[in-house]
N, C-alpha and C positions, 0 to 999 in steps of 0.2 A: 413470471417465474418462466425459465424458457429448462428444457431439462438437457441433459449431456448426455452418450454413452459413456463409456471407460472402452478403451480398447483391446484386444489382445496385448498388444504393447505396454498399456497403462498411460494411453497417453488418451487426450481430451481436447476438445476442439472448444475456445471459446467464440461463442455465438457473437457474426456481427457485430447486430444491434448493441453486443456488448462491448467489443473494443471499442466501436465507434465513442460511446457516448465515452469512454474511458484513456479516451485517445490513445491503445495501444497497439504498437506495432510492432512488425518481426526482426523478433533479432533482443527484445525488451530483457530484462533480466525478471521473475519475479520473487518470492522469498516464498518460499510453503511451509502453513504453521498449520498441528492441526487444533483446534480448537474444541472441545470439547468431542460432540461426533459427528465433526462436522471438522472442513480444509477451509484456511482464508487461503484467495491467492494476494501476496501486494507487491505493488510494484518497487523494486529498489531506485529510488530514489541515488541518481551520481550527487557530489557533492558543488560541482559548479549548477548543476539543477537548482541546488536548497538556498544559493547564494542569492540574499538579500531580502529571503522568504519571510523573515523577521524584523524587518525596516520596523524601525518605528511601536516598535515593541515596551513598553513600559519597563524599565528594569527596576524603579524601586523596590526596594524590600523590605516589608514597613515588618521589622521584627518584636516582639514581647520583649520587657525588661531584662525576665530573667534569661535568656534568651541569647543575648550577647555576647 
């Protein structure tokens, strides 16, 4: 676990090993989500990068007879 410091301008530097392991690059957009007593940074994926990510997914949905 790595510790970072919040700057007077409320900025945080993401450590190099974390950036490299998640393939983060400069200019990438991150969604900031407060979750309980912590903050989560989630990379915002463009629709182009998500294209084909669900390929091969089973789309058959089995429903109960009273739910049709």
